[in-house]
ZAMARGU-4260 file (C-alpha; in steps of 0.2 Angstrom, whole numbers, plus 5000, padded with zeros to 4 digits):
<rodrens>
0) 5141/4888/5059 | 5136/4906/5055 | 5121/4900/5045 | 5115/4889/5059 | 5116/4904/5071
5) 5106/4914/5059 | 5092/4901/5058 | 5092/4900/5077 | 5090/4918/5078 | 5076/4920/5066
10) 5067/4905/5075 | 5070/4913/5092 | 5064/4930/5087 | 5048/4923/5079 | 5044/4912/5094
15) 5046/4927/5105 | 5033/4937/5096 | 5021/4922/5094 | 5022/4919/5113 | 5019/4938/5116
20) 5004/4938/5103 | 4995/4925/5113 | 4993/4938/5127 | 4983/4951/5117 | 4968/4956/5127
25) 4952/4946/5124 | 4935/4955/5126 | 4943/4972/5129 | 4938/4979/5112 | 4921/4978/5104
30) 4918/4977/5085 | 4917/4995/5077 | 4901/4990/5068 | 4885/4981/5074 | 4883/4963/5073
35) 4895/4949/5067 | 4910/4954/5056 | 4909/4950/5038 | 4925/4954/5028 | 4929/4959/5011
40) 4948/4959/5015 | 4958/4951/5029 | 4974/4956/5038 | 4990/4955/5029 | 4984/4951/5012
45) 4997/4954/4999 | 4995/4969/4988 | 5006/4978/4976 | 5019/4988/4986 | 5010/4985/5003
50) 5003/4972/5015 | 4984/4975/5019 | 4987/4983/5037 | 4970/4979/5044 | 4953/4971/5040
55) 4940/4977/5028 | 4923/4976/5036 | 4908/4975/5024 | 4894/4988/5026 | 4881/4981/5014
60) 4887/4991/4999 | 4881/5007/5008 | 4888/5022/5017 | 4882/5030/5033 | 4883/5015/5045
65) 4887/5019/5063 | 4905/5017/5068 | 4908/5014/5086 | 4923/5017/5097 | 4930/5000/5101
70) 4935/5005/5119 | 4937/5020/5130 | 4950/5032/5125 | 4954/5049/5116 | 4955/5055/5099
75) 4974/5056/5095 | 4974/5061/5077 | 4963/5065/5062 | 4969/5063/5044 | 4960/5067/5029
80) 4966/5064/5011 | 4958/5062/4994 | 4969/5046/4992 | 4974/5031/5003 | 4963/5030/5019
85) 4952/5045/5015 | 4944/5051/5031 | 4954/5043/5045 | 4952/5043/5064 | 4965/5037/5077
90) 4960/5033/5095 | 4972/5030/5109 | 4967/5018/5123 | 4973/5016/5141 | 4980/4999/5138
95) 4993/5005/5125 | 4984/5000/5109 | 4978/5012/5096 | 4962/5009/5085 | 4962/5016/5067
100) 4946/5019/5056 | 4948/5023/5038 | 4937/5027/5022 | 4925/5036/5034 | 4910/5046/5026
105) 4909/5059/5041 | 4914/5062/5059 | 4901/5063/5073 | 4897/5075/5087 | 4911/5086/5094
110) 4924/5076/5083 | 4915/5082/5067 | 4915/5100/5074 | 4933/5100/5078 | 4938/5093/5061
115) 4927/5106/5051 | 4935/5120/5062 | 4952/5114/5058 | 4949/5113/5039 | 4943/5131/5039
120) 4958/5136/5049 | 4970/5128/5038 | 4960/5132/5022 | 4962/5114/5016 | 4951/5098/5014
125) 4967/5088/5017 | 4973/5089/5035 | 4983/5081/5048 | 4978/5086/5066 | 4984/5079/5082
130) 4975/5082/5098 | 4982/5082/5116 | 4976/5068/5128 | 4959/5072/5136 | 4953/5085/5123
135) 4942/5073/5113 | 4938/5058/5125 | 4927/5044/5119 | 4918/5030/5128 | 4917/5012/5122
140) 4902/5010/5111 | 4900/5028/5107 | 4896/5033/5089 | 4912/5042/5083 | 4909/5042/5064
145) 4899/5035/5049 | 4906/5022/5037 | 4910/5028/5019 | 4920/5026/5003 | 4932/5040/5004
150) 4950/5039/4998 | 4956/5025/4988 | 4942/5013/4993 | 4935/5002/4980 | 4918/5002/4987
155) 4909/5006/5003 | 4917/4997/5019 | 4926/5001/5035 | 4945/4998/5036 | 4949/4994/5054
160) 4966/4992/5062 | 4973/4989/5080 | 4991/4995/5083 | 5004/4995/5096 | 5022/5000/5097
165) 5023/5003/5078 | 5016/4986/5075 | 4999/4983/5066 | 4991/4967/5073 | 4977/4957/5066
170) 4961/4963/5074 | 4953/4946/5074 | 4966/4940/5087 | 4957/4950/5100 | 4941/4940/5101
175) 4930/4951/5089 | 4914/4942/5084 | 4919/4932/5068 | 4913/4916/5061 | 4923/4905/5049
180) 4919/4887/5046 | 4926/4887/5028 | 4943/4880/5025 | 4956/4889/5014 | 4959/4884/4996
185) 4977/4881/4989 | 4974/4888/4972 | 4991/4886/4964 | 5009/4880/4967 | 5024/4885/4956
190) 5041/4879/4956 | 5056/4891/4953 | 5072/4881/4949 | 5088/4892/4951 | 5093/4897/4934
195) 5078/4889/4926 | 5061/4894/4921 | 5047/4893/4934 | 5033/4880/4931 | 5016/4876/4939
200) 5012/4860/4948 | 4996/4852/4942 | 4984/4840/4950 | 4996/4826/4949 | 5006/4832/4964
205) 5023/4825/4957 | 5037/4833/4948 | 5056/4832/4946 | 5069/4846/4946 | 5087/4847/4942
210) 5096/4856/4956 | 5090/4869/4969 | 5073/4877/4969 | 5060/4886/4979 | 5041/4886/4979
215) 5028/4899/4977 | 5011/4896/4985 | 4994/4905/4981 | 4981/4901/4994 | 4965/4911/4998
220) 4952/4910/5012 | 4933/4913/5013 | 4921/4914/5028 | 4902/4916/5030 | 4896/4932/5023
225) 4914/4937/5016 | 4921/4937/4999 | 4929/4921/4992 | 4947/4926/4989 | 4953/4934/5006
230) 4970/4931/5012 | 4975/4916/5023 | 4981/4917/5041 | 4996/4904/5040 | 5005/4893/5028
235) 5017/4879/5034 | 5028/4868/5023 | 5036/4852/5029 | 5050/4842/5021 | 5049/4824/5025
240) 5040/4828/5041 | 5051/4842/5047 | 5045/4860/5047 | 5054/4869/5032 | 5044/4885/5031
245) 5031/4895/5041 | 5022/4911/5037 | 5009/4919/5048 | 5000/4936/5046 | 4999/4940/5065
250) 5007/4957/5064 | 5020/4968/5054 | 5029/4984/5057 | 5021/4999/5050 | 5037/5005/5041
255) 5040/4988/5032 | 5024/4986/5022 | 5033/4988/5005 | 5044/4973/5009 | 5029/4963/5003
260) 5037/4965/4985 | 5051/4954/4990 | 5041/4940/4998 | 5030/4936/4983 | 5031/4933/4964
265) 5030/4952/4961 | 5029/4951/4942 | 5016/4937/4942 | 5006/4948/4955 | 5006/4963/4944
270) 5000/4953/4929 | 4987/4942/4937 | 4983/4949/4955 | 4988/4931/4961 | 5000/4933/4975
275) 5012/4917/4976 | 5021/4918/4992 | 5040/4912/4990 | 5049/4901/5002 | 5065/4909/4997
280) 5072/4924/5006 | 5081/4940/5001 | 5093/4947/5014 | 5086/4964/5013 | 5068/4958/5018
285) 5073/4948/5033 | 5068/4952/5051 | 5059/4943/5065 | 5042/4946/5058 | 5045/4938/5041
290) 5043/4919/5037 | 5052/4906/5048 | 5063/4896/5036 | 5077/4883/5035 | 5091/4893/5029
295) 5087/4904/5014 | 5071/4894/5010 | 5078/4886/4995 | 5077/4867/4993 | 5093/4858/4990
300) 5089/4840/4988 | 5101/4825/4986 | 5100/4819/4968 | 5093/4802/4965 | 5081/4803/4980
305) 5062/4806/4981 | 5056/4818/4994 | 5039/4822/5002 | 5033/4840/5004 | 5017/4844/5014
310) 5009/4861/5012 | 4996/4867/5024 | 4985/4883/5023 | 4976/4889/5039 | 4963/4902/5042
315) 4962/4911/5059 | 4949/4899/5065 | 4960/4884/5063 | 4952/4877/5047 | 4966/4869/5036
320) 4968/4863/5019 | 4983/4851/5015 | 4992/4846/4999 | 5006/4834/4997 | 5019/4834/4984
325) 5032/4821/4979 | 5048/4828/4972 | 5061/4818/4962 | 5078/4826/4964 | 5090/4825/4948
330) 5108/4830/4946 | 5109/4849/4944 | 5110/4857/4928 | 5126/4868/4926 | 5120/4887/4928
335) 5121/4898/4914 | 5133/4912/4916 | 5125/4928/4909 | 5135/4944/4906 | 5136/4955/4921
340) 5133/4974/4917 | 5130/4989/4928 | 5137/4996/4944 | 5139/4984/4959 | 5128/4989/4973
345) 5129/4982/4991 | 5111/4982/4997 | 5115/4986/5015 | 5126/5002/5011 | 5122/5018/5003
350) 5125/5020/4985 | 5130/5036/4976 | 5134/5039/4958 | 5137/5056/4950 | 5141/5060/4932
355) 5140/5075/4921 | 5123/5070/4915 | 5114/5062/4930 | 5116/5058/4948 | 5107/5045/4960
360) 5108/5042/4978 | 5101/5026/4985 | 5100/5024/5004 | 5105/5008/5012 | 5092/4994/5010
365) 5084/5002/4994 | 5088/4985/4986 | 5084/4968/4994 | 5100/4960/4989 | 5117/4964/4982
370) 5115/4967/4963 | 5121/4977/4949 | 5113/4993/4944 | 5111/4996/4925 | 5111/5014/4920
375) 5109/5020/4902 | 5109/5039/4900 | 5104/5046/4883 | 5101/5064/4876 | 5083/5070/4876
380) 5073/5085/4870 | 5076/5095/4886 | 5090/5086/4895 | 5096/5068/4900 | 5085/5053/4899
385) 5090/5038/4910 | 5085/5020/4910 | 5089/5013/4928 | 5086/4995/4933 | 5094/4982/4944
390) 5100/4967/4934 | 5095/4952/4945 | 5081/4956/4957 | 5070/4968/4946 | 5059/4973/4961
395) 5053/4991/4964 | 5065/5000/4977 | 5061/4997/4995 | 5062/5016/4999 | 5063/5033/4991
400) 5079/5038/4983 | 5086/5054/4974 | 5087/5056/4956 | 5094/5071/4946 | 5094/5073/4927
405) 5105/5087/4919 | 5095/5099/4908 | 5100/5107/4891 | 5105/5125/4894 | 5095/5137/4903
410) 5082/5133/4917 | 5065/5128/4911 | 5052/5132/4925 | 5039/5120/4919 | 5051/5105/4917
415) 5046/5089/4927 | 5054/5072/4929 | 5043/5059/4921 | 5044/5040/4921 | 5036/5032/4906
420) 5028/5014/4907 | 5021/5009/4890 | 5009/5023/4885 | 5007/5030/4903 | 5017/5044/4911
425) 5020/5047/4929 | 5027/5064/4935 | 5037/5068/4950 | 5038/5084/4960 | 5054/5092/4953
430) 5066/5105/4959 | 5080/5114/4950 | 5098/5118/4956 | 5115/5121/4947 | 5109/5114/4930
435) 5101/5098/4937 | 5082/5094/4939 | 5080/5083/4955 | 5066/5072/4962 | 5063/5059/4975
440) 5057/5043/4967 | 5052/5026/4972 | 5052/5017/4955 | 5065/5011/4943 | 5063/5012/4924
445) 5064/5025/4911 | 5065/5043/4916 | 5066/5059/4906 | 5062/5078/4907 | 5046/5085/4900
450) 5038/5102/4899 | 5021/5104/4907 | 5014/5120/4901 | 4995/5115/4901 | 4985/5122/4915
455) 4973/5111/4925 | 4955/5108/4918 | 4940/5114/4928 | 4923/5109/4923 | 4906/5111/4931
460) 4896/5095/4934 | 4879/5100/4941 | 4877/5118/4938 | 4877/5131/4923 | 4878/5150/4923
465) 4863/5150/4911 | 4851/5140/4923 | 4845/5142/4941 | 4854/5131/4954 | 4845/5114/4957
470) 4856/5108/4971 | 4865/5117/4985 | 4879/5105/4984 | 4890/5111/4969 | 4901/5099/4960
475) 4916/5103/4949 | 4928/5091/4940 | 4946/5096/4941 | 4960/5087/4932 | 4978/5089/4925
480) 4987/5080/4911 | 5004/5077/4918 | 5011/5085/4934 | 4995/5082/4944 | 4984/5093/4955
485) 4994/5102/4968 | 4982/5114/4976 | 4965/5120/4974 | 4954/5133/4983 | 4936/5138/4981
490) 4927/5154/4986 | 4909/5157/4987 | 4904/5176/4986 | 4922/5180/4990 | 4923/5169/5006
495) 4934/5153/5006 | 4923/5138/5007 | 4927/5119/5010 | 4927/5108/4995 | 4929/5090/4997
500) 4940/5081/4984 | 4936/5064/4979 | 4952/5057/4970 | 4943/5043/4962 | 4932/5054/4952
505) 4942/5070/4952 | 4927/5079/4959 | 4926/5093/4971 | 4910/5094/4981 | 4905/5110/4989
510) 4891/5110/5002 | 4884/5128/5000 | 4868/5126/5009 | 4865/5141/5020 | 4879/5151/5012
515) 4870/5155/4995 | 4861/5171/4994 | 4845/5175/4984 | 4849/5181/4967 | 4866/5180/4960
520) 4881/5171/4968 | 4899/5169/4963 | 4909/5153/4964 | 4928/5155/4961 | 4938/5139/4958
525) 4957/5141/4958 | 4968/5126/4954 | 4987/5124/4952 | 4996/5109/4946 | 5013/5102/4951
530) 5022/5112/4938 | 5014/5129/4943 | 5001/5130/4930 | 4985/5138/4936 | 4967/5139/4931
535) 4957/5152/4940 | 4939/5154/4935 | 4924/5162/4942 | 4906/5157/4939 | 4890/5167/4941
540) 4876/5157/4949 | 4858/5161/4951 | 4848/5154/4966
</rodrens>
């Protein structure tokens, strides 16, 4: 009876949102770019550690395209970062929605002036600045920015979102100009027997299975002018004609993006970049926005019978591709009983563990299901090393947790906690107290203490002290071998000057036009890494 009530609740909550989503305003918003929309990525696509929160609009492989306000409103926030969304712009609209524009190259008009003034006031390229209502008003169709390739963008494009009440909603549902007459493609199906090895379903469309199982579906979509492997809008699965599973990419809460790891075959996604959507559910990834399912999404079929499973993949324009499977159910194979190791963890409760060598504190819902946490401490060169991994669901944690490793003897100011994966090392911002080195981490794996005593590297790209300047935009490469760049500052002739940092190329770009003087100029570059090592170098430049 309890399971039935839970199913009804999920169906009811999902229906409530679907009904509400049909009321999104049509024609209120215009496109942020001129012409019909061509996409390089669709809303809700599965990425490692996050859903794609908007649509990626193609800009012809170039930067500098005009970006328009999609409706009247005011600039609520500016965010600039070398990573993630790069140069970002947030506009609030009178109807309660917010439009978001990312990877911009520059800001236009008064917005650009305000941004530059704020960067100089904060003495930082990376800023977050919120504006009061009415300070920076915009009109629908006003040019607000130019498209770019900033942040973690893989090429020139505009990332665009529409948000409301902590939800990001598929912008294509608002009637933006978009043509799609091409049906999705079901590229792969995998079967995951409980306690057995997964296998792919070939073109024969028939298979047999011993006992309960769930299915993984890999489907993509394309549209006129768009790339060929965009995400789909909806998947439905029917068991002997009855709806068994439904997944849609209408919306998701902004703070739940990392739950994507629990909805797909995470290991397969990391290895192949092919996201197989699971029918099965983990309790820590449930909520009204996730797939509608019968029960936990696991097929439990009566032995000796053959069942029909219909799979349908839809795009947002209603184009559909179908595939039918026939499944012969056989008596279940007795599950193997593996040895249980580690500390039991209730996914819905906080978990703390403190020993003389290490401590960990996992907030509730760090894991997606009850599990056992394998903890193996060992002695390292500078303190405790720790291997930390759930036993059953070996997914990355859903949120940040605290990790502390005990050091050997006296405090080491340059010590950082490092996670090692193969031959790669990832350092975390580390603090020290009472013999322990602590960090906030969002991974499992092998952790150790290492010393970072090497200062950052600074290298000129397009200028030399021995030659006259050929460009008024000075470029400098900065890098660090472990703890990563923490802060940097540039000074031209003794005055702080803005340097834009491109994280993809580790390059500072300094627009010095109008600030260089005839004859000799000095450029000072001061860079500090996460362990406190500093490189401070001054160049003498001839104009």
